[in-house]
N, C-alpha and C positions, 0 to 999 in steps of 0.2 A: 277799678271799682263795684264794691255790692252795688244794684240798681236798690235796692230798697222797695222796692211797688210794695205800691196800698192797695188794699182789704177792696176799695172801689177798681185799681184797676186791673186788679186781680183778677173781680167780674164781669167789666165793660168786654177782657177779653176774652173768657167762655162764650158768654155771649156772644159775637163776634164771632169764634169757630160756629157757632147753632147753627148761625140767621145763614139764608138760604134767599136772599137774593139779595142781588146787589146793594139796597137801596138797605137794608139794615147795615150789611156788612160797613155800609159807611156811614149809619149812625149813631155804630157801637165804634168805632174806628177811632172819631168826634171823641167820643168820652173821654177813650184809652187817652191821646193827647190831653183832651183835660186834664187825668184827674193820673198823668206822670210825673213820677219826681222828675225836676228838670233842673241837671246837677252833668259834669261827662261823665256818670257812670251808663244814661241812655244817656248821650248825643244818636248814638247807634238804632239802637232802639223807634228812636221819635225821626228818624232817618225814615228806618222799613213803613215806618206805619204813614210819613206824609205819600211817599211811594206807592203804594196800597190803593188811596184813598186814592191820590190824580191816577189810578190802574182805572179801579170800580168806573169812574167817574168818565173819566173817555173810552172805555165799553158798552158804556147808556147811551152818549150820544153816535159811534158810530159803529157798534160789533151790527153786520147784519143782520136780519131777520128771518125768522128759521119759516121753513114752508112744505111740507109733510106733498109735495109737487116736486117732479119731478127726477132723477135716477133712483135707482134701489141703490138702499145700505149692501144688497146682503149680495155675499160675494161668492162664488164655487169656490170651490176649491182644488189646491192642485200644483205638481210636485212632492217631496217629501212629510208634508205641511206646510197648513197656514197662519201669520203670526201678524198680530194683529201689532201694527203700528201708532202712541197714544203715547198724548207728551200735552203740553200748555202754548198761548199762540206764541212763534217767532220761538219756540223750541230750538232750531235749527234741524224739524223732524224730518220735509222735503229732501233738504236737502245731501242728508244723511244716505236717507234712503240709495238717492241720487249715485254719492256715493259703494255704496254694498254693492249697488247691483248691474251698474252705466247701464242704466234705464232711464229720462228727461223727466220727473216730473217736472207740474211747474215750481219754480220758483219767486220763494217771494221776499224781498226783508219789510215784508207787513204781514199782521196778519191776516189769517186765516182767507192764506191762497192758497187749502185745500176747502172744494167745498163735497163734496165727492169720496167717498174711499175711493182706492184704485190702488189692483195691482200688478204687484213686480216680480220678478225671477230674481232671486238672487244664489249664484255657486255656489257650491262649495264642495272641493271639490270635488267627483264629479256628482255629484244627486244639488239637486235646487228647491230653496227653501222660499215657501209663498211669503214678498209681505206686503199689509195692506196697512197702503199709507190714508190716512185716517183723515174728517177733518180737528181743528184742531180744541183738547178738549177744557173748555174756560170752568176758569176754578167756580160761576155762578151756578154755572149747568150741567146736563146730560143727556141725550139729546133716546128716549128712547130707545133708537133703531141702532145708535151707535154704540150706547151698549148693548140688545140684542149679539152683537156684532161681537165685541168680544166676548159675550161670552162662548159663543159656536167656535171662536177661532180656538185653532190649539193649544198658543202662547197668548204672550202677547211681549213683548217693547216697551219700556218705554223710556221716550227722548225728550231728559233733561239741557235746560244750558246755564253752567257757571258761569256764564257771562253775567245772568243775571244775579241779583242778592237775594229777591225775591223770590229764587227755585224754594227753598226748605216749602216754605208756605204756598207758594202754588200745590208743591206737591203734595204735603198735608191738603189742600181743600180736593183734589184731584183722590187723595182714596178717600175723603169725608163722599162725600157726589155720585163716585163705584159699588159704595157699603150701601149707598140708599138706595139703587137700583139691583143690590143683592150681589154684588162681586167684590170678593173681597183678594186680592194681588201678597200674591204668595212671592216665599224667594226661590231662589232655582233648585233648592235639595224644600222645601214647602214640611212641615210638624201636621201632627192633630190638627182637628178645621174644628175650630172650639162653636159653630157657632152650623147648626144641620143646616140653618134657609140658607147657607150667602152658599154663591156657584164660583168656588175656589182655580183662580188659570195661573199658573208657571208662572212668574213674570223676570224679566233680566232689568234691570234700568242700564241703562247710558244715557250719561254724566255731559253731551259735547259739549262745546270748546274746548276745551279742555289748555289750550294755547293761547286762551287771551287777559286778559290781567284783574288778577281781584280769581281766577276763577279753584288755583291747589287755594283759597281761602273757604269758597262755596265748597267746595271740596271736604274739606273740611269739616265745617261746621253739617252738611248733610250728614256725613257718618256720623257723628256729635249725636245730633239729634233723634235722628233715627235708628241709632244703635246696633246693636248688630242681628235687627231683621234686614233685613235690608244689605244687600255689596252694588255696587256704584262703581262700574266699567268705562272712569276715561276715556274716553275717544272726541280726534276732531275730521270732522269732512274736509276741515278746509287741508289739513297739514296731513292728514291719512290717518296717527295716531291709531295705534289700536285697532285697525280697519278689519285685522284678519285675522288677532285675540276674536273680534264679536263679534263677525261672521261661527271663526267655530265651534260658541259660545249660545248661540242660535240652537242655533244642529245642536248639537250638545239637548237645550233647552225641549225640545222636542218629543223624544227621551222614545227617537229611534231608531235601527240597527238595517243595513246596506246586507240582503244580504242578493249572488252569485247564482241562478242557473245555471246549470250548464247539461250542453248535449252530451250521448255518451259517446269517443273516441271524438270531442273537440275539446275546445279551449275553449273554456266561461269567458264572456263582452264582459272587459272590468269595467266599460264604462257604460249602462245602464244597468244598476244597481235594482231589484224592489225594494224601496223604501218600507218598514213594519216598524209595527210597534217591540218593545223589546218587551217579550217574553213568550215571542212564537214563537209554534213550531213546525216542525220540515211539513205539518199537515197544510198550516196555513197557507206557509210557502205556495205549496202542491197549490192550492186553492185560485195564489192570488195568478200563477202563469194560466192554468187552467182548466176547468169544469172537468175533462176524461182525468189531468191527473191527479184531480182532489176525487174523483167515486172507479178509480180505476186505478189507487194508489196499491204501489207492491212496499216497498222497499225506496232507501232512501245510500249516493256514498255523498260523504263527507269532508274536505278540506279544510281543516282552520292554520286561521295563519298561525303562525306561533309555537304550534303545539304537531310534538314530535309521533303520539298515537292516531289523531285525529287527520288524514290521510289518504280516504277514502274508501277510512271504513265504514261496515255496515248498517246502520240506524234504521228505527225503526222511528214511524209519524207521530212518535209524541216527542221526539227529540227534539231542547232546546236549543235555540238556533246563538250564536254572536253576533257581532256586528266584522262582516267582510268574511261571512264563509260560503260556500264557492260547494252546494248543491247539487247532485247532477238524483234526477229523477227518475224512478222502476215502473210501468206502468205491466 
């Protein structure tokens, strides 16, 4: 049944989307509730408005005050790359990180369990990726310190809760708060930057709790609402659904390759690769191995998986590397 929304409702909804404080949001939600037509076609919309108001009122009463004192939000990068893991309160972010890494971050069934950023190492095949668990990103606020951490990370992983019907509106609010801090979350394959002032971050969206009731309905709505701009990978921290695929996608998000340095006459150590950005050349690997190889470089030999021609072939310093190349450096 069509909703037949009134102009007054549409105007109140526009003001709600632009509102910055919880008090303003509650005011415009009340206007939306007062002007929305009451019939079967708007039952779900009215229920969502009531839920939003309840959550905003609860957040005003229970959200802990933020402070500038305490542990730093800066996290030293480690591994093949740093991924900032963000999400709304109670999205299961810390629990999913525990499932991906085997670590034991503080996990609770209540909002704001994570108060400060904490790094954990996720293993993918023979490399490790740093996942940084962050405080929940509330729909009405984004701390400057958290925004700066997101800007400095190599990529972003957004955790969403498919068990919560409010997830689409929470994601929309989160994207708006990030944009206010000049952060644009792009897809795994971002297109051209439309606003030069924005810092674009490659982003993966993990739709958590796919094993819960109504999860499929929420996932369908997410896909319909956000269209082709974002793709959503359904996962479950509890049941383990798609966790290996999530690890693979996180690694691919970093745009890195693995290269192995080989000593002449010996086999390479395939358990300890150098993680380098795509587009890396032989001389970039030489610099990463040791400054002597960079300064005294003469030539290299390369072995490439699946290639019949590159099996110990001599190459120069500008030869581009691909994932899992074995390189023998000569000085």
